[in-house]
N, C-alpha and C positions, 0 to 999 in steps of 0.2 A: 297747948301741944304738950305731947305725953314726955315725958323725959327718960322712959326705957320700954323698950321693944325687946322682942326677940329678935328680930330681923328689920334692919333699914335698908331699903331700896332706896338708890339714889340716881334719879333720872327720871321725868315723867313722860318720855316718850311711849311709842306702842310696846318697846321691847322691855322696857321697866315695868310699866303696868300689866303687862302678861305675867311678869316673873311674880308679881305683889298678888295677882289673881290667882295664880296657881299655888303659892305657898297659902294663902287662905283656903283655896279649894281642899289642899291635904290635912286640913284641921289646924293649921297654924293662924290663927285669928290675931295674936298678938305680934302684927307685922305693920310698919308703917313705910310710905313713901314719900320724898320730899324731891320738889321740883323747883328751880331756881325760878322759875317764871311761870306761864300755864302750860298745861299738858299739849304736848305735841309741837311744842315750840321752836325745836331743834330741827330734825330732819323729816320727822314723821309729817310735818304738814304739808310740805312740798312733795312727797312722795307720790309715783304714778299710780301705787296702789296694785302693781300686778302681783299674781300668785304662780309665778313659774315652778311646777312640780319638776320638772326637767332638771337634774343635778347628777354627776357621773359620781360624787362624794356618798358614800353609803350614809356616812352621820348627818350629812345636810339631806339627802333625800328622804330619810325617816322622818327629820325635824318638819320639812316642807310637806310633806304625807299628813302628818297630824296637824298641822294648822288648817289646811284645806278643808279637812274633815272636822275640824273643830268650830269654824266661825260660824257656819249656820245653826249648830246646836247652841251657841253663845247668843245668837239674837233670839231665840226662842226662850230661854232662861231668863235673859235680863228685860225683854220686850223691847228693847232697842233696836232700830236697825242698824246694822253693820254696812249695809251698803255694798253688799255680795252680789257680782253679776258672773252667774256661772254660765258663761258665754264661750267657756272652752278656749284652747288656744291651737293655733297651726305654726309648726315650725317647717319653713321652706328647705329643701336642699337643691343645690344646682350642681354638687360635684358629687364623685363616686366616695371620696372619704367622710364626706358629711354622711352620706346614706349608710357607710361603714359605722358610723359614730351611733346614729339612730339606733342602727340595728344592734350594737353594744350594749346603750343604752336601755333598749326594750326588753332586753335580757334581765339586765338589773332591776327595771321597775318591776318586771314579773316576779322576781325573788321578793320584794317586799310589799306587794299588792298594790302598784299604781296602775291603771289601767291606761294603754296607749294603743292609739288606732295608727295604722299605716294608711295614707292617702294618696290616690293617683291625682295627677294634676286636673284631671276634668273633677274629681270629686273635691279638689279645694275651690274650683272655679264655681262649684256648686253652693258651696258654703259661704265663700267670699267674691261673691260677683264683681265687686271693683277689682279684683287682682288680676293681673295681666300675668298668665301661667307659663308664657314662651321662656325656655330654657331651664324649666322644673323639671327634674328627676323625680321627684316624689316629696311626701311630707308626713311630720306624725302629728297627731293630735291628742290633746288631753282632755277627755270630756268633762272631768272632773273642774278642770282649770277655770281661769277667769280673772277678774280684778275686784277689788273691794275699796272703799271710803276709808282712808286711813284714820281720819278724825273720828269719824263713827264708832270705828272698830275700837279704836282707844277711849271712847266713852263708854261703851260697852263693857269692855274690859274692866274698866274703873267701876262703875256701877256693882258688876259681879263681884269685884274685891271687897268693896263697901258693905255690900250683902251678908258676905261672910266676917264682917269684923274689922277689916283691915282698915287703915286711916291713910288718906293723901292730904300734905300739906303743902300747896301752893305757894308761891312767889316765897320760898324759904329757900335760902344761898347756904351751901356748904362752904364754910371755911377752912376746915380741917377735919382730920380724922387720925386719931390717935388710939393708941393700944396700952391698957393698963397691964401692970404685973401680972395680975390674974387672967389674962387672956380677953377680957371684956374689950369692947370696942366703944369708943365715944366718937359721935359723929357730931361736931361743932357746926352749928348754923347760927346766923343771924337771928333766929328767934328763940334760940336758946339750944342745949346740948341733950343728945340722946343716946344712953348708954346702950348697949344691945350685945348679942352673942354673936351674929355674923350680921355682916355689910355684903351689899350685892352694888357693884359699880353698873351700872345701865346708862352710861352719861353720852354715848355717841360721839359727838364732835368733841366733847370735853373729855376725852376716855384718857389722854395723855396728862392732862392735867390733873384728874382725881387720882391716877395712878401714882403721880409725882408726891401726892398727900402723904403716901404710905411706902414711899419708895421704889416702886414699880416703874420700870420703864415698859408702859403698855406697847404692845406692837401694832398699833393702830393710828394711820393719818388717812383725812379725809381726802376724796377727789372730787373736783368739780362734775357735777352732771347736768346736762341740759336737755329738755325736751321741749317740744314745739306743739302748741294746741292751734287748729286753725279755727277761720270763721265756719259755719253750717255749711254743709256741703248739701244741694236739691236731692241728687240721688241718695243720700242718708235719710233726708227729712220723708222724703217719697216713702222709703221702707219702713219707718217709723209710722206714718200714716195708714199704710197697708196693713200694719202690726205684723209685720215681719221681723223673725228674730234677729237680735243684733248679732254682727259678723264674727263678734272675739277678738281676740287679740292674734296679730299676725308677728309673725318673726321670721325676718329674712336674713337666717343666721351667716349666710355668707357675705353678707354685706354689712351685717353688724349693728341690725336696729329692730326695734318692735315699733307696732303701729297697732292702734285700736280706734273705736269709734268714743268721742267725748262730746257731749252733748250738741250733737246732731252734726259734729264735725270730726275732725281727725286727730289723734296726737301720735307724734313720732318721735322715740327715743332713740338717738345713735349712741354707740359706743365707741366714740372716736378715738385713734391715735393722738397723743399729744395734750389731752385732758390733764390740767394741770392738778398737783397736791395743794391742798389749801388747809387752814388754818393748822400749819404745822406746828407754830407755838399755841396752838388752839383759840379758839373764839375771844373776842372780847368779853369783858365780864355783863355787859348790857346786851349781848347780842340776844336776838329775838325775833323769828319769822324773818329772817334774814337769807337776802338771794345776791346773788353776784350778777354784774353785768354780762349780758350775752354776747356770744362770739359766734356768729353765725357761721362765718367765713370757714371757721375749723368744721365744719360740720356739712361744708357743700358738697364735698364727693359722696356723704350719705345721703343727702337730701336728694341727690340726682339721680341713684339709684332707688331710692325710694318713689320718686316720680314715674320711673320708666316701670316699676311693679306695680304702683297704684297711680295710675295717671290723676286721678280725680283729687290725690294731694297736692298736685300742683294748680288746679284749677280754681282755689279759694285764696283767701288771703290769711296773714298769720295772727291769730289773734291776742296771743300771748307766748313770750319764752320765758320758761321757768330756767334758771341756772343755780343749783343749789348743791351743797355739800352732800356726799355719799361717805359714810366711814368705811375704810378698807383695810386690808391686811395683806401681807406678801403674796399669800396664794388664793386670796379673795374670797375665802370662809370665814364664817365668822369666829371668835375666841369664847366658847362658852364651858365655864367649869371652874375649878380653883386655882386662885393664884398661887404662884411657884413662892415658897419662902415665908407664907403667912397662912396662919390658922385660921379659918372661917372668914376670909375674905375672898370674895366670889366676883368672877367677870363675865358680864353678858355685853358683849363689844364687838365692834368692827364688823357691824351688818350691812352689809353691800345691798343686801336683798331682806332689808328688816321686818317689811310689812309681811312677806311670805314666812319667814323664819321666828317672827316673834312668838306665835302661839306655842311653837314645837319647842323653843329654845327655853321658854318659861316653864314648860311641861317638863322638861328635863333637868334643868337646873332646880326646880322645886324638889326633885327625887333626889337631886344628889345632896341637896342641904338638909331635907327631912330624913330620908334613909339611909345618907351615907354614900350611896352609890345609884348613877343612873340605871334606866332600865334598857338602854340601848348603848351599843357600842359607841361611843362618843368621842375616838381618837380623832376624828377628822376635825373636829373643831376644839379639841382641848387647847386651852391657852400657852401649857405646857410644849407644844410642838415648835414653837420658836425658841431661839437662845439668847444671850446677853450678846450676841453678834448683831441681834437686827435693832440697830439704833437709828436715830433720826436719818441720817443720809441713805443707809439701804433701804426704811421704809418708804421714802419720797421715791425713790428707784423701782423698787417692787411694788409698790401700790398703783402708781401709777401704770406699769406694765401689766398690772393684773385687770385694771380697768380696760385697758385697750385691748385684752384677751377676753372679755367676758364670752364672745360669742365666737373664738378661734373654735376649729376644731379641737379638742382636747384628747390628743394623742395618748396611748397608754406609756408612750418610750420618750412623750414630751420632757426637754429640759431647756427651760426659758433662761434668755440671756442674760435680763437684769440683775444687778448684783452680785455676778459671778467673777470668780478667783480672787475670792474675800478672805477666804480660809485654804492656806496651801500647805500642804506637806512640805519637808526639806526635799524629799524624793519627787516632788512635781515636775520638775525639768527634766530629769532622767527619766521618766516615765513619759512623757510627752516627746523626747525624742525617740523614744522606741515605739511611737505612733498611737499612743493615748488617745483617745476620743472621751473627753471627761463628761462626767454626769455631776450633781450635787446633791449632798445630803447634809443637813443640819448647816448648811452654809460652806462646808467643806467640799471642795474639788476631789473627787474620787474617779481613778477610770473606770469606764465602763467598758469599753474593748478597746482591741489595739487593731489598727488599720494597718495593712501591709505597706512598704515602703513606697511612697508617690501616689497612692491610691487617692484619688479623688471623683468626685461627681460632677458631670456635667449638666449644664441647663435641661437637655433632654432627658436626662436620668431623673431628673427632679420632676420635670412634666408638671411644672405650677399651674392649675387652672386660671384661667382670666375672670378671677372675681377679687373684689377686694382682700377677703382675707382667704389669702391662699399661702400662708407661710407653714411649708411643711418640711423645714429643715434647721437645725441651729445655724445660728450667724456667728462665726469667730473672727474679731478683726484680725485681718491679717492672717488667717488660715484659710486653707480650701474646704471646700465642702463636702465632707466624708459620710455623713449620715442623712438617711431621710426616714422621717416618721411614718409611721404607719399601724393600723390595727391588725395588720396582716404582716406573713415574714417579709421583713425588710431587707435592705441592702445588705445589712450587716451581719445575717441570718449563717450564712456560711463562716464567716470570719470569727463568730462567736464557737461555731461548732470546730473549728481548726484549734482554737484555744482549748475547748474540754479535750479533744481529742489529745492534744500535745501533753497536757497535762497528766492525763491517764496513760500515756505509752511513756512519758519521759520526766520532766520536771517543770513547775512553774513557779513563777513568785507574785504576790499579789500584796497590795498595799491597803490595809485595814484599818488605817491609823483613826478612821474617823470612830469606830467603836468608842462608847460612854465608859469610860474606865474611873474606878475609883478604889479607896481603902478604906475596910473598916478595922480597926483596931480597939486595943484597950480589955481590962480584965473582965469587962462583960459580954465582950466581942461574941466569942461561940455561943453561949448560951441564947443571947439577943437574936443572933441568925438564926439559931436552930428555932426559936419559936416563932419566927418570921415565915423563914420559907419552907417549903414542901418536901425538899429533900434533908437528909441528914447532913449535916455541917461537916467537911472534912476534918477528922482529927488529927491525922498525920500530918506533918508538913511536906509539900510536894504533891499532895493529892488534888485532884481536880473534880468537880462535880456540876450538874448541871441541875438547877433548882429553878422555882417559880413564887412568886409572889401573888397571892389570890386575893378575889374580892371577899366579902363576908359569906356571899352565897356561892363559893366556888368556882366562879368565872377566872379567867387568868389575867393579871393585869400587867405583870412583866415577868422578863427571863432574864435569868444571871447566870453566868459561869463564874463558879467561886472557886478559887485556888487559894489553899492556907501557904502562903508565902514565909511565914514565919511565927515565932511565939506569939499568940493573942493577936495575928495579925490576917487578914483575908484580901486578897485582891479580887474585885467584882468587874467583871467585862458586861455589858448589855448592848441592846442596838443602839448605834450612834443616831439613827432618827429620833430617840426617845430619852435621850439623854437627861433633859431638865426633867422630861416626866417620871422617869423611873428613878432618878436620885432625888427628887422632891419626896417622892413617898418615903424613900428611905430615909431622909432628913427628918421628916415630920415624925416618923415612928421613934427615933432614939430616944433612950430614957434621958429624964432629966437630972440624973445623978451624976453624970459624968463619966460613965463607968464604959462610955463606949463611944469613941471618935469617927466621923467622918471627915475624907480626904479627898476631894476631887482632883483626877488624874490624867483626865483626857488631854488636855493641851500640853501635858509633861512628858506624857508616854506615847510612844510609835507602835504600831504594830505590822509585821511583816510575815505573810505567810507562805512559807515553802512547803509545797505540797507536791506529791509524784512519787512513783517507786524508785526513782532515782535522789528524792530528797534527802535519804539517810547519807548517800555518797557525798552530796554536796557540801552539806553541814559538816561530815567529818573532816573536811579538809581546813575548815577553818575554826575548829574546837579540839581540844584536847579532851572533851566530854566523853566518856562511854555511852554510844547512841543505840547500843543493841537492846533488844526487846527486854532481856532480863536485868537489865541496868536502867533502861527508859522504857517502862512501858506503858501503854494507850491510857490516857486519862490520868497522867501525872504532870508536873513541872518541875523543872530544877533552875537552879541558878548556875550559868555557864557563861563561858566568855566567848565571845566571837572575835577574832584576834584579840586586840587590847578591849574592845568594849563588853562591858558586863550587861547581860540581858536575861530576863527569865523567860525560858524556853518551856512553851506549853504544849504535850502531845494530844492537840486536839486541831480540828477544823471543820469546816461547814460543809465539804464536798466529799468526803467518803473516800480518801486517798491516804497514803501514809505521809505524815507532815506534821510540821510545828508553827505554831503561831509564836513570832518572837517577838516579845514586849520589850521594848528599849527607850531609854531615855532619847527624847525627841532628837535631841541634838546631835547626837551620834547616829542618825539614821542614815545620812547619806554614807558615813563609813561603813557602815554594815551591809548597807543595799551594795556598794561596790565589791566589799569581799565576797557576796554572795553570788554575785553575776559573774565576778573572774572565777569563783572556784567551780561555779557550775556551767563555763563555757564549754569543757570537754563533755558535758553530757548533754549540750543544747538547749539550756535553759532559755525559757521565753517567760515574758509577763503575761498574766492575766487579769482580766476584770470581773466586775460585780455580775456584769451578764451572763458570763459563764458559771461563774460560782452559785449564782441562782438556779441555773438549769441542772448543774448537778447535785445541788439540794435537793432538788424536786425527785431526780431518780433516785435519793436516799430516803423519800417521803419525811423528809425534815421540815419543821415547821415554823412558820413566821408569826410574828406579831403587827398588824392585826388581823392576819387573814385566818391563819388555822386556830389562832390563839387569839381570844376575844373574851372580853366579861361577859358576853352573852352566850359563850361556850363554857359548860362545866369540866374542869380537867380532864375527866376521865372521857367526855366526848372526845377532846383532842387527842385522846391516846396517851396521855402523861402518866400512866400507871404505874412504870418504872422509876419514875422522878418523884414519886409521892410515897414518903416514908411513914406509914403508920405504926410505928413500934415508938416514935416519939412522944413524948406527952400529949402534943399538942403543936398547931401551926396557925399563923392566922387564915381564916376561911375553912378550917379543916371541918368544922359540926355542919356548915353550910353544904359544904362539898360531899358529905356523906349523904345527909339529908337528900338531895338533889338524888345522889346515887341510889338511894332506897328508894325512891319515889319512881324512878325509872327516867332512862334519860331521854331526851328528845331526838338525840343526834348521836352520829358515828361517825369519826373521821375514815375516809377510805381512799385508795390510789386505784387510780382508772388509767385504763390503756385506752383511747381515742382511734377509733379506726377511721379510714377514707378521708384522712387530712390530707391536703394538698398545699394552701397557701395560708392557712390561719389557724393557729392553735388557740386553744383554751387559754385565757389570760388570767381569770377570776373574776367571779360574780354571774356568771352564765347559769342558767335554771338548768337543773336535771332533771327528767321525765322518765317516768314509765307509763308508758303508752301518753294519754292526752294528760296526764296529772304531774304537776310540779312535785318532786318527792326529795329535792334538795339543792344546795346552790354548789358550784365550784368555788373553792378558794384560792387555787393558784394552778397554772397549768404554763406549759410549752415542751418545747420538742427535747425529749432525752437522748444526746448524742451518742452516749456510750451504751444504749440498748437499742438506739435505733427506733424509737417508738414515741409518737404525740402522747403524752401523760397529763393526767389531771388530779389534783387531790381534791375533794369535796367531801363537803357535811351531807349525808341520806340518812332517810328513816334507820333505826337500828336493826331492823326486821328484813332491811334490803340490802346489808352489809357484808353477806357472804361474798366469799372470794368466787366468782364465776357467773354472778349477777350481771344481767345485761340491760342495762339502761340507754338512754340517750342524753346528749348534752348539746344545747341548741347555740352554735358559733356563727356569729354575724348573721344569724337569721335562719342557719341551714342545721338541720338535726344531724347529728353524727352518732352512730352505734358505740357505746362506751362499757367496755366491761371491767367488772371489778377484779384487780389483780392482787397477788400479797404485796404488802408494802416492801419498799425498800428493793425494787427493781433491780437495780444496780449491787451486786455484792451483797446479797442478803445477810451474809454469814460474817459481815465486816473483816474479811481476810486482807482486803487493801490495807485497811484502819490498823490493824493488828500486826503489819506484817514487819 
C-alpha cells in the first residue's frame, strides 16, 4: 500500500468511487481510495438504482443531469455494462397543486437543458398499460431517465479510475485521521498510514464517525427505507415475450411511492411517514451488506394506493423486502464541498439519492479540489449551509421529516415544522403577540409576515385534496392555521401588501437578528480586507460600504456590509442563511502572522430595522443623537444610545426607505424593542416581515445570493460595477473578473415588468423567451406593491438587455409578455433613502 498520495478518498460506495474516478480523469493520478470492506458494501448495494432527474434545487438538478448523461459514456469507456435501463419515468399528478409544481419544475428544467414532456392520462395508459388512470389530471415524463444497477456502475467507475492510475485498497479500515503542523493529512489505517494533501469523506452511513475523527459534527444521519420486490407477473412476462419496451419508472407523487419493473415482477418503494432514523451512533465496525427487519405494516397505506393504481401489484406474491439505511440531511439534499474550519478536508456525504447524484457530485468535487472552484453554483449542496445548531437531536427529527416529505409538493413558501423554535430571538414572543407567522433561516425563527388579530383559515379555506400527501399549510401546535402554501398568490398576499404600504407611508419595525455578523480587527485588518473584497474598505470610522468576495474567475461568492466601527476594527454583516459559508471563507483566508483577528458575533448581536418616512421621528424620541442628514447621512453608522442601551445605528436597509439598522447587544433587545414601539405609537408603527422586505427589495432591483449573485455569474454580469474598486492594487478574483469582462460577458441582469398577471407571479428560475428561443432565466420575482406591478429580475443575453425590449416569461406554463424597464422602479433616485 502507498504511504503517500495527493488525495485519499475514504469510502468505497458509488459516491466515493465516482470522486476517485473524476479526480483521476482530471489528471490527478496520485489518488487512492480506502474501503473498510468491499466496494458497495454499505448502502450502494441495496439501492433501487433509480435516476430521477426531477429536482427543484438548481445545484442538485445540475448534478443529476450530469450523471444521467455520463453513465452511458462510462460504459463505452470501460467496456463494462453499467446496467443502465433508459426506460424513462412518469410522475403522476392527482391535484392542481401538483400540476403547478410540475409546471414550475418544467420551467427550471428548460433553463438547465433537461427534457420534460407533459402527458395526458391517455398517454400515460399507452406507456404504462397496467396503470389505472382514474383520477389522474396529467403527468410529466423524463425521456432520458430510468434506472441503473448500482454495483455494476460502481465497478465501472472503479475500472475507469484504475485505468487512469488511481489505486483502491479494499478491506482497509481507517482508524484515525490527523493533520500535521504543515497542513498535510495522515490517514491512519489498519494496513498502515497514508500521508496526503487532501482527504475526501464519502463514508455514507459512517459520515458522523468519520467527521468525529477530525472534530466535525457532520449533519448526516441515515433513515430506514423499504422497498418491495414481487414475484413475476404474467402480464409483464407476456410483454417481455412480445419484445415490448419496459414500462419505465412510475411515480405516484401524491401517494409517495415509486414503482418499476424488476425481473418480470414489480418493485415498489414508498416514502412513508414514520420511517425511523438509524445508525444514529453509526453502524457497527463489522457492518457489511446490512439490512433491517422489514415493517410492512408501516407501508400499508401506501401499498393500498399502489394496488389501486396498479392492480397487478396486488396479484402476485412478495418475493423480497429490502429495508436498508439511506443517508439523509435536514433538507434532503447532499453535502458536497469543503468542510468548515479545516483546510483540504472535503465532504461528499448525505446522499439520499446517491446513485443519481454520484456522477455529478464526483465531477464537481473533483473540480473544486483540482481547480479550487466548482464549475456550477453548488450553494444548494454546500456542507456549510447548516450550522452548529444541527446536532444529533435536530438531525434525527429533521432527517426523518425530510424522508417523509420526499414526494410532498415542494411549495416555494413551504416552512417545515421539524426542529422549529430551536433558535429564538428575545423579541420572538413580542413579535408573536403582534401576529407574526414565522419562517426559519439557519435554525432561527424569523417573522415571515403578520396576520391581523383573530385571523385564521378554515378547513374550507385550505381545501386539502383527498390524497395521502395533502399537507398544504404549516401546523404549529396550539396555534390557529393562518397560512396556505401555493405556487400562486396565496392568502397572505394582501396582508404582505399591507405591510409594504404601511412601511412606505408610515413606519415599520423588523427583526433581522439572523444576519451573520463578525468583527475583523487588528493592525493588518484594513490591508487584508482591502486585498480580499471588491470595494474600497472604509477609511473613516463610521463609514459603511457594500462589498463582495469573488471567486478567482470573478463570480460572486459572498456579500458583506462593511462598517468601520473603530480604529483597526470592522464590523461585517452578511446573509444569515450563509453564516458558516461566508465566515468559513473569511477565517480560512486570515493571515497566519496574527495581524488580523476574527470574532463571530451572530449570537451576541441583534438587529432591529426601523424604516419608513417617520423613522427619524420615532428614533429621535429615544436618542439624543443628531439624526439629521447633515449629521447622520446615508451609508454611515454611529454609536448612539436608545434610552440607556448602547447601539450601533447604521443608516442602511434592504427596502429602499429612510431607516436604520440598529445593531445591539442581544440581551438588550427587548428593552430597545419596547422603547421603539412605545415611541412609534403616535406614528402608527407596525412590524413587518421578511416577505414584505423581499418584495420591497425587488422594487429596488436589489440582489440576493444565490439568485442574482452566484459563482456562475461574473460580478459585472450581476451589475455590481459601483461596488468594484479598480483603483486598488488588487483584490481576490480581480484578474479573472477583468479577463471575463474583456472576453465578453454572457449575461446581463435586468429588471422586467411582467404583464397580464392575475394570480401567479414569477418566483425565480422561470425561462425567459424571445419567440421560441430561451434567452435567459428569471432570478427573482414577485409583486411590487409600491409600484403596482408584477416584477422580475432576470439574467438575459446582453444584446437583449436594453430598456424597452419585449420578451416573454413562462409562469406555471403560461407565457406572459415582459418588458425590460430601468432598474429600481421604485424611487430610482433614492430620494426616500436619503430623506
